[in-house]
N, C-alpha and C positions, 0 to 999 in steps of 0.2 A: 240567497243561499241560507239555509238553516244554520243558526249559530253553532249548534252541536257539530254539524258537518264541517264547518269552517275550523273549529277547534281541533277536530280529529285530523284534518288535512295539515294544519300548521304543525301539530304535534308530530305527525308522521315525517314531515320535512325536517323538523328540528332533530328528531331522533335518528332518522335513517338517511337524511340527505347528505350531499357532499358540498363542501365549501365552494362558493363561487357559482353554484348552479341556481337556475331559476325554475320555479315550479308554478304551473298554472292550476288554479283551483276554479272549478265551474260547477254549475248545476244545469238544469234542463231549460233554463230561460235564456234566450239570446240577449246579449248586451253589447251595444255598440261601444266603440272606444271612447267617444265623448261622454257617454253615460257613466263610464268608469273613471275617466280622468278628471272630470269636473269635480265630483265629490272629494276625490283624493286631493286635488289642488286646494279646494276649499278648506279641507282639514288642516292644511299647512299654511293657510293664508297666502297661497301663491297667486300672483296676478293671472288673469285669463290671457290667453294668447290667441 
């Protein structure tokens, strides 16, 4: 995802979203769950499962 698109999506959620809601942000490239979860876990030094 382009960084500018990500910033716009997060800004829109912060400014117009509702508390407690989840928002999915995506682009045109399919991404499996593992390809998303592993880098996120690595960023927080979470152990693999």
